[in-house]
BALOBA-1460 file (C-alpha; in Angstrom, 3 decimals):
// residues 282
<rec num="1" residu="m" x="122.188" y="31.567" z="150.779"/>
<rec num="2" residu="a" x="120.184" y="31.051" z="147.609"/>
<rec num="3" residu="y" x="121.745" y="32.245" z="144.375"/>
<rec num="4" residu="q" x="119.890" y="35.167" z="142.734"/>
<rec num="5" residu="p" x="120.965" y="35.826" z="139.128"/>
<rec num="6" residu="r" x="121.300" y="39.545" z="138.232"/>
<rec num="7" residu="l" x="122.278" y="41.492" z="135.142"/>
<rec num="8" residu="p" x="125.539" y="43.424" z="135.365"/>
<rec num="9" residu="k" x="125.227" y="47.143" z="136.075"/>
<rec num="10" residu="t" x="127.459" y="47.969" z="133.115"/>
<rec num="11" residu="n" x="127.950" y="46.372" z="129.741"/>
<rec num="12" residu="v" x="130.922" y="47.298" z="127.592"/>
<rec num="13" residu="n" x="129.042" y="46.084" z="124.572"/>
<rec num="14" residu="v" x="126.228" y="48.620" z="124.920"/>
<rec num="15" residu="s" x="126.975" y="52.270" z="124.295"/>
<rec num="16" residu="r" x="125.601" y="54.789" z="126.769"/>
<rec num="17" residu="q" x="126.063" y="57.737" z="124.361"/>
<rec num="18" residu="r" x="123.055" y="59.776" z="123.206"/>
<rec num="19" residu="p" x="123.906" y="61.249" z="119.799"/>
<rec num="20" residu="l" x="120.730" y="63.287" z="119.444"/>
<rec num="21" residu="a" x="120.973" y="64.789" z="122.952"/>
<rec num="22" residu="d" x="124.675" y="65.540" z="122.396"/>
<rec num="23" residu="l" x="123.911" y="67.193" z="119.068"/>
<rec num="24" residu="l" x="121.246" y="69.401" z="120.673"/>
<rec num="25" residu="l" x="123.569" y="70.306" z="123.535"/>
<rec num="26" residu="i" x="126.475" y="71.220" z="121.233"/>
<rec num="27" residu="g" x="124.160" y="73.128" z="118.872"/>
<rec num="28" residu="s" x="122.634" y="75.091" z="121.752"/>
<rec num="29" residu="a" x="126.057" y="75.913" z="123.136"/>
<rec num="30" residu="l" x="127.286" y="77.167" z="119.754"/>
<rec num="31" residu="t" x="124.157" y="79.257" z="119.281"/>
<rec num="32" residu="l" x="124.528" y="80.860" z="122.725"/>
<rec num="33" residu="l" x="128.214" y="81.505" z="122.026"/>
<rec num="34" residu="l" x="127.386" y="83.115" z="118.683"/>
<rec num="35" residu="l" x="124.709" y="85.301" z="120.234"/>
<rec num="36" residu="l" x="127.005" y="86.393" z="123.080"/>
<rec num="37" residu="l" x="129.840" y="87.239" z="120.725"/>
<rec num="38" residu="y" x="127.431" y="88.974" z="118.326"/>
<rec num="39" residu="w" x="125.990" y="91.057" z="121.153"/>
<rec num="40" residu="l" x="129.417" y="92.072" z="122.518"/>
<rec num="41" residu="l" x="130.841" y="92.879" z="119.094"/>
<rec num="42" residu="g" x="127.650" y="94.714" z="118.165"/>
<rec num="43" residu="l" x="128.109" y="96.938" z="121.186"/>
<rec num="44" residu="a" x="131.724" y="97.546" z="120.138"/>
<rec num="45" residu="v" x="130.617" y="98.450" z="116.605"/>
<rec num="46" residu="d" x="127.990" y="100.886" z="117.986"/>
<rec num="47" residu="k" x="130.641" y="102.469" z="120.219"/>
<rec num="48" residu="a" x="133.151" y="102.858" z="117.398"/>
<rec num="49" residu="i" x="130.576" y="104.325" z="115.003"/>
<rec num="50" residu="s" x="129.399" y="106.825" z="117.593"/>
<rec num="51" residu="q" x="132.979" y="108.067" z="117.877"/>
<rec num="52" residu="l" x="133.501" y="108.339" z="114.097"/>
<rec num="53" residu="d" x="133.983" y="111.915" z="112.880"/>
<rec num="54" residu="p" x="131.005" y="112.774" z="110.566"/>
<rec num="55" residu="k" x="133.365" y="114.596" z="108.213"/>
<rec num="56" residu="l" x="135.483" y="111.454" z="107.911"/>
<rec num="57" residu="e" x="132.338" y="109.412" z="107.235"/>
<rec num="58" residu="y" x="131.400" y="111.787" z="104.427"/>
<rec num="59" residu="q" x="134.945" y="111.569" z="103.075"/>
<rec num="60" residu="w" x="134.734" y="107.785" z="102.972"/>
<rec num="61" residu="f" x="131.177" y="107.359" z="101.689"/>
<rec num="62" residu="g" x="130.306" y="110.673" z="100.023"/>
<rec num="63" residu="q" x="130.897" y="109.198" z="96.597"/>
<rec num="64" residu="w" x="128.062" y="106.751" z="97.300"/>
<rec num="65" residu="q" x="125.525" y="109.566" z="97.028"/>
<rec num="66" residu="q" x="122.701" y="108.770" z="94.642"/>
<rec num="67" residu="h" x="121.850" y="111.412" z="92.035"/>
<rec num="68" residu="s" x="118.395" y="111.194" z="90.485"/>
<rec num="69" residu="a" x="117.341" y="113.415" z="87.616"/>
<rec num="70" residu="s" x="116.307" y="116.826" z="88.839"/>
<rec num="71" residu="s" x="112.555" y="117.377" z="88.749"/>
<rec num="72" residu="p" x="110.030" y="119.660" z="90.498"/>
<rec num="73" residu="v" x="109.270" y="116.831" z="92.961"/>
<rec num="74" residu="q" x="112.938" y="116.189" z="93.701"/>
<rec num="75" residu="q" x="113.612" y="119.891" z="94.137"/>
<rec num="76" residu="q" x="110.705" y="120.244" z="96.576"/>
<rec num="77" residu="l" x="111.875" y="117.294" z="98.613"/>
<rec num="78" residu="q" x="115.430" y="118.611" z="98.655"/>
<rec num="79" residu="q" x="114.305" y="122.072" z="99.769"/>
<rec num="80" residu="l" x="112.262" y="120.721" z="102.672"/>
<rec num="81" residu="s" x="115.043" y="118.318" z="103.651"/>
<rec num="82" residu="d" x="117.560" y="121.170" z="103.696"/>
<rec num="83" residu="q" x="115.292" y="123.202" z="105.982"/>
<rec num="84" residu="l" x="114.812" y="120.315" z="108.373"/>
<rec num="85" residu="q" x="118.521" y="119.532" z="108.428"/>
<rec num="86" residu="q" x="119.128" y="122.909" z="110.075"/>
<rec num="87" residu="c" x="117.483" y="121.381" z="113.163"/>
<rec num="88" residu="t" x="119.969" y="118.465" z="113.221"/>
<rec num="89" residu="a" x="123.640" y="118.033" z="114.032"/>
<rec num="90" residu="l" x="124.435" y="116.656" z="110.550"/>
<rec num="91" residu="a" x="127.654" y="118.253" z="109.378"/>
<rec num="92" residu="y" x="127.555" y="117.167" z="105.722"/>
<rec num="93" residu="p" x="125.053" y="117.742" z="102.876"/>
<rec num="94" residu="v" x="122.236" y="115.269" z="102.410"/>
<rec num="95" residu="r" x="121.216" y="114.509" z="98.819"/>
<rec num="96" residu="v" x="117.556" y="113.545" z="98.290"/>
<rec num="97" residu="s" x="116.833" y="111.299" z="95.337"/>
<rec num="98" residu="y" x="113.241" y="110.860" z="94.123"/>
<rec num="99" residu="l" x="112.488" y="107.451" z="92.613"/>
<rec num="100" residu="d" x="109.367" y="107.299" z="90.448"/>
<rec num="101" residu="q" x="108.369" y="103.807" z="91.560"/>
<rec num="102" residu="p" x="105.212" y="102.633" z="93.378"/>
<rec num="103" residu="l" x="107.036" y="101.367" z="96.469"/>
<rec num="104" residu="v" x="105.842" y="102.699" z="99.835"/>
<rec num="105" residu="n" x="109.360" y="103.126" z="101.095"/>
<rec num="106" residu="a" x="112.242" y="105.474" z="101.918"/>
<rec num="107" residu="g" x="115.761" y="104.928" z="103.183"/>
<rec num="108" residu="v" x="119.238" y="106.316" z="103.582"/>
<rec num="109" residu="l" x="122.728" y="105.235" z="102.536"/>
<rec num="110" residu="p" x="126.166" y="106.041" z="103.955"/>
<rec num="111" residu="g" x="127.516" y="109.348" z="102.717"/>
<rec num="112" residu="g" x="124.277" y="111.298" z="103.025"/>
<rec num="113" residu="s" x="121.953" y="109.781" z="100.408"/>
<rec num="114" residu="m" x="118.227" y="109.747" z="101.071"/>
<rec num="115" residu="l" x="115.940" y="107.741" z="98.772"/>
<rec num="116" residu="v" x="112.224" y="108.612" z="98.571"/>
<rec num="117" residu="y" x="109.840" y="106.543" z="96.427"/>
<rec num="118" residu="r" x="106.711" y="107.868" z="94.764"/>
<rec num="119" residu="g" x="104.573" y="105.237" z="96.492"/>
<rec num="120" residu="l" x="105.485" y="106.764" z="99.839"/>
<rec num="121" residu="l" x="104.468" y="110.276" z="98.760"/>
<rec num="122" residu="t" x="101.025" y="109.038" z="97.673"/>
<rec num="123" residu="q" x="100.298" y="108.216" z="101.326"/>
<rec num="124" residu="l" x="101.020" y="111.727" z="102.551"/>
<rec num="125" residu="h" x="98.475" y="114.549" z="102.407"/>
<rec num="126" residu="t" x="100.086" y="117.373" z="104.383"/>
<rec num="127" residu="e" x="103.521" y="118.990" z="104.362"/>
<rec num="128" residu="n" x="103.893" y="118.234" z="108.089"/>
<rec num="129" residu="a" x="103.430" y="114.478" z="107.518"/>
<rec num="130" residu="l" x="106.035" y="114.584" z="104.772"/>
<rec num="131" residu="a" x="108.365" y="116.600" z="106.986"/>
<rec num="132" residu="f" x="108.120" y="113.990" z="109.706"/>
<rec num="133" residu="l" x="109.097" y="111.199" z="107.263"/>
<rec num="134" residu="l" x="112.059" y="113.234" z="106.001"/>
<rec num="135" residu="a" x="113.038" y="114.082" z="109.556"/>
<rec num="136" residu="h" x="112.905" y="110.402" z="110.430"/>
<rec num="137" residu="e" x="115.437" y="109.592" z="107.679"/>
<rec num="138" residu="l" x="117.627" y="112.527" z="108.763"/>
<rec num="139" residu="a" x="117.530" y="111.111" z="112.268"/>
<rec num="140" residu="h" x="118.848" y="107.786" z="110.934"/>
<rec num="141" residu="l" x="121.782" y="109.606" z="109.359"/>
<rec num="142" residu="e" x="122.383" y="111.706" z="112.475"/>
<rec num="143" residu="q" x="122.351" y="108.634" z="114.731"/>
<rec num="144" residu="r" x="124.467" y="106.586" z="112.280"/>
<rec num="145" residu="d" x="121.870" y="103.787" z="112.028"/>
<rec num="146" residu="h" x="122.849" y="103.109" z="108.422"/>
<rec num="147" residu="l" x="126.442" y="102.345" z="109.499"/>
<rec num="148" residu="r" x="125.288" y="100.367" z="112.551"/>
<rec num="149" residu="g" x="123.312" y="97.999" z="110.288"/>
<rec num="150" residu="l" x="126.268" y="97.516" z="107.949"/>
<rec num="151" residu="g" x="128.600" y="96.965" z="110.890"/>
<rec num="152" residu="r" x="126.418" y="94.301" z="112.514"/>
<rec num="153" residu="g" x="126.032" y="92.489" z="109.222"/>
<rec num="154" residu="l" x="129.825" y="92.446" z="108.884"/>
<rec num="155" residu="v" x="130.149" y="91.137" z="112.437"/>
<rec num="156" residu="l" x="127.823" y="88.240" z="111.661"/>
<rec num="157" residu="a" x="129.769" y="87.351" z="108.528"/>
<rec num="158" residu="v" x="133.079" y="87.423" z="110.410"/>
<rec num="159" residu="l" x="131.714" y="85.284" z="113.258"/>
<rec num="160" residu="s" x="130.336" y="82.724" z="110.795"/>
<rec num="161" residu="a" x="133.625" y="82.511" z="108.942"/>
<rec num="162" residu="t" x="135.618" y="82.235" z="112.183"/>
<rec num="163" residu="l" x="133.492" y="79.527" z="113.774"/>
<rec num="164" residu="t" x="132.767" y="77.452" z="110.677"/>
<rec num="165" residu="g" x="135.221" y="78.512" z="108.022"/>
<rec num="166" residu="n" x="132.311" y="79.596" z="105.825"/>
<rec num="167" residu="a" x="130.932" y="83.120" z="105.814"/>
<rec num="168" residu="n" x="127.549" y="81.792" z="104.607"/>
<rec num="169" residu="a" x="127.195" y="79.382" z="107.518"/>
<rec num="170" residu="g" x="125.439" y="82.085" z="109.517"/>
<rec num="171" residu="q" x="122.244" y="80.774" z="107.885"/>
<rec num="172" residu="i" x="122.389" y="77.924" z="110.430"/>
<rec num="173" residu="f" x="121.867" y="80.417" z="113.235"/>
<rec num="174" residu="l" x="119.539" y="82.645" z="111.183"/>
<rec num="175" residu="p" x="116.449" y="82.555" z="113.447"/>
<rec num="176" residu="a" x="118.463" y="83.563" z="116.522"/>
<rec num="177" residu="t" x="120.520" y="86.219" z="114.784"/>
<rec num="178" residu="e" x="117.527" y="87.593" z="112.922"/>
<rec num="179" residu="l" x="115.665" y="87.967" z="116.209"/>
<rec num="180" residu="g" x="118.607" y="89.918" z="117.661"/>
<rec num="181" residu="m" x="119.004" y="92.111" z="114.603"/>
<rec num="182" residu="a" x="115.249" y="92.773" z="114.436"/>
<rec num="183" residu="r" x="115.149" y="93.837" z="118.077"/>
<rec num="184" residu="h" x="118.095" y="96.198" z="117.564"/>
<rec num="185" residu="s" x="116.568" y="97.622" z="114.376"/>
<rec num="186" residu="q" x="113.198" y="98.211" z="116.040"/>
<rec num="187" residu="q" x="114.917" y="100.069" z="118.870"/>
<rec num="188" residu="r" x="116.698" y="102.306" z="116.353"/>
<rec num="189" residu="e" x="113.436" y="102.967" z="114.516"/>
<rec num="190" residu="l" x="111.691" y="104.112" z="117.689"/>
<rec num="191" residu="a" x="114.696" y="106.304" z="118.516"/>
<rec num="192" residu="a" x="114.537" y="107.834" z="115.017"/>
<rec num="193" residu="d" x="110.800" y="108.517" z="115.482"/>
<rec num="194" residu="a" x="111.527" y="110.296" z="118.769"/>
<rec num="195" residu="r" x="114.286" y="112.380" z="117.202"/>
<rec num="196" residu="a" x="112.063" y="113.190" z="114.235"/>
<rec num="197" residu="l" x="109.467" y="114.646" z="116.634"/>
<rec num="198" residu="a" x="112.126" y="116.965" z="118.035"/>
<rec num="199" residu="i" x="113.205" y="118.039" z="114.530"/>
<rec num="200" residu="l" x="109.570" y="118.682" z="113.558"/>
<rec num="201" residu="h" x="109.022" y="120.753" z="116.693"/>
<rec num="202" residu="c" x="112.197" y="122.721" z="115.964"/>
<rec num="203" residu="h" x="111.103" y="123.499" z="112.410"/>
<rec num="204" residu="y" x="107.385" y="124.241" z="112.864"/>
<rec num="205" residu="g" x="107.110" y="124.975" z="116.564"/>
<rec num="206" residu="h" x="104.661" y="122.086" z="116.943"/>
<rec num="207" residu="i" x="104.350" y="118.407" z="115.920"/>
<rec num="208" residu="g" x="101.026" y="118.420" z="114.112"/>
<rec num="209" residu="g" x="100.946" y="115.753" z="111.380"/>
<rec num="210" residu="a" x="103.583" y="113.490" z="112.908"/>
<rec num="211" residu="e" x="101.162" y="110.605" z="113.425"/>
<rec num="212" residu="r" x="99.126" y="110.956" z="110.253"/>
<rec num="213" residu="f" x="101.187" y="108.680" z="108.042"/>
<rec num="214" residu="f" x="101.171" y="105.850" z="110.561"/>
<rec num="215" residu="q" x="97.463" y="106.307" z="111.199"/>
<rec num="216" residu="t" x="96.797" y="105.977" z="107.457"/>
<rec num="217" residu="l" x="98.764" y="102.723" z="107.205"/>
<rec num="218" residu="a" x="97.404" y="101.344" z="110.493"/>
<rec num="219" residu="a" x="93.833" y="101.789" z="109.210"/>
<rec num="220" residu="s" x="94.529" y="99.392" z="106.326"/>
<rec num="221" residu="d" x="96.891" y="97.048" z="108.151"/>
<rec num="222" residu="n" x="95.237" y="93.648" z="108.674"/>
<rec num="223" residu="s" x="98.372" y="91.810" z="109.776"/>
<rec num="224" residu="q" x="97.904" y="89.794" z="112.990"/>
<rec num="225" residu="l" x="101.444" y="88.415" z="113.069"/>
<rec num="226" residu="p" x="103.872" y="89.491" z="115.833"/>
<rec num="227" residu="d" x="106.759" y="91.740" z="114.807"/>
<rec num="228" residu="w" x="109.461" y="89.618" z="116.400"/>
<rec num="229" residu="f" x="111.499" y="89.269" z="113.200"/>
<rec num="230" residu="a" x="110.433" y="92.523" z="111.525"/>
<rec num="231" residu="s" x="112.926" y="95.314" z="111.031"/>
<rec num="232" residu="h" x="110.315" y="97.871" z="112.095"/>
<rec num="233" residu="p" x="107.979" y="97.900" z="115.109"/>
<rec num="234" residu="a" x="104.246" y="97.359" z="114.620"/>
<rec num="235" residu="l" x="102.458" y="100.526" z="113.493"/>
<rec num="236" residu="q" x="100.342" y="100.700" z="116.644"/>
<rec num="237" residu="k" x="103.453" y="100.383" z="118.779"/>
<rec num="238" residu="r" x="105.013" y="103.337" z="116.923"/>
<rec num="239" residu="l" x="101.864" y="105.400" z="117.385"/>
<rec num="240" residu="t" x="101.829" y="104.675" z="121.104"/>
<rec num="241" residu="a" x="105.492" y="105.592" z="121.397"/>
<rec num="242" residu="l" x="104.894" y="108.882" z="119.560"/>
<rec num="243" residu="q" x="102.028" y="109.765" z="121.890"/>
<rec num="244" residu="s" x="104.177" y="109.004" z="124.935"/>
<rec num="245" residu="e" x="107.011" y="111.114" z="123.566"/>
<rec num="246" residu="q" x="104.661" y="113.990" z="122.931"/>
<rec num="247" residu="q" x="103.322" y="113.888" z="126.482"/>
<rec num="248" residu="r" x="106.807" y="113.559" z="127.980"/>
<rec num="249" residu="h" x="108.071" y="116.679" z="126.261"/>
<rec num="250" residu="g" x="104.813" y="118.588" z="126.115"/>
<rec num="251" residu="y" x="105.038" y="119.181" z="122.369"/>
<rec num="252" residu="p" x="102.112" y="121.284" z="121.146"/>
<rec num="253" residu="v" x="99.925" y="120.137" z="118.240"/>
<rec num="254" residu="q" x="98.656" y="122.711" z="115.747"/>
<rec num="255" residu="a" x="97.069" y="122.781" z="112.314"/>
<rec num="256" residu="e" x="98.994" y="121.208" z="109.447"/>
<rec num="257" residu="q" x="100.071" y="122.892" z="106.249"/>
<rec num="258" residu="p" x="98.944" y="121.586" z="102.873"/>
<rec num="259" residu="l" x="101.360" y="119.876" z="100.542"/>
<rec num="260" residu="p" x="103.041" y="121.986" z="97.901"/>
<rec num="261" residu="e" x="101.065" y="121.879" z="94.671"/>
<rec num="262" residu="v" x="103.673" y="119.781" z="92.840"/>
<rec num="263" residu="l" x="103.310" y="117.084" z="95.469"/>
<rec num="264" residu="q" x="99.536" y="117.219" z="95.747"/>
<rec num="265" residu="q" x="99.344" y="115.738" z="92.246"/>
<rec num="266" residu="l" x="100.974" y="112.543" z="93.528"/>
<rec num="267" residu="t" x="98.460" y="111.846" z="96.290"/>
<rec num="268" residu="t" x="95.854" y="110.782" z="93.766"/>
<rec num="269" residu="a" x="98.182" y="108.218" z="92.149"/>
<rec num="270" residu="k" x="97.771" y="104.534" z="92.926"/>
<rec num="271" residu="s" x="100.495" y="102.664" z="94.771"/>
<rec num="272" residu="i" x="101.188" y="99.220" z="96.172"/>
<rec num="273" residu="r" x="102.049" y="98.294" z="99.736"/>
<rec num="274" residu="i" x="105.227" y="96.303" z="100.303"/>
<rec num="275" residu="e" x="107.167" y="95.055" z="103.272"/>
<rec num="276" residu="y" x="110.052" y="97.139" z="104.574"/>
<rec num="277" residu="a" x="113.014" y="96.700" z="102.252"/>
<rec num="278" residu="s" x="115.852" y="97.776" z="104.553"/>
<rec num="279" residu="p" x="116.610" y="98.639" z="108.257"/>
<rec num="280" residu="d" x="116.449" y="102.314" z="107.280"/>
<rec num="281" residu="a" x="113.160" y="102.248" z="105.440"/>
<rec num="282" residu="r" x="110.315" y="104.387" z="106.668"/>
């Protein structure tokens, strides 16, 4: 038999490890673990917050209420908010603060604070449209979305500190966690829109004006980017959801009421358009 030289099947001098593949595998596993834990703990946070007594929440966070200087605009916003609140299950007073800044924004804070910027009011031309925006913020308070956002942020910080020893290490997983938080936030925004329709119908007996604000912004919105990482759904998506909600409940649409005179003066003021500043905005 002729001798046929062959290379050995194994060589102890040549490593078979693949550092890059191992790094990708470990990184993917850690990311999936973080997302799973974040999802499970997020559900636990939502459950705990839904069981929290509203009076206890107000006792804890009531001192956070913002107090802007009283003005005719602030008084008008407070009056309309108080009327709308009668159509909600909120068991504590909500304080409306008017901020004379050109931001197209609004939001809520724990303890019953609602912030409304002048730039937002310049985009509204009827009382019904304003009422829908205030009802939307009241819905966030009623559904505890402000606390849900704080709770999920705390969960992410705790997970980062537990897995890495550094609370700021969550930045490594930022794209994945931001995607999860954006999806949750968008779901809460659509739920707040749906609840705001019910509040509007309760107050006026119809929902005329609910879509006007979004229609105004959509007409000037040239963004072609997907809303994957945005805290709010795309405007057209919100309009479609409102129309579906209207048809599902059979809400009537009637003529809108004009803005109170003190607010009509603001609609001629110039404002700037900015991105959403918080999960509760708009």
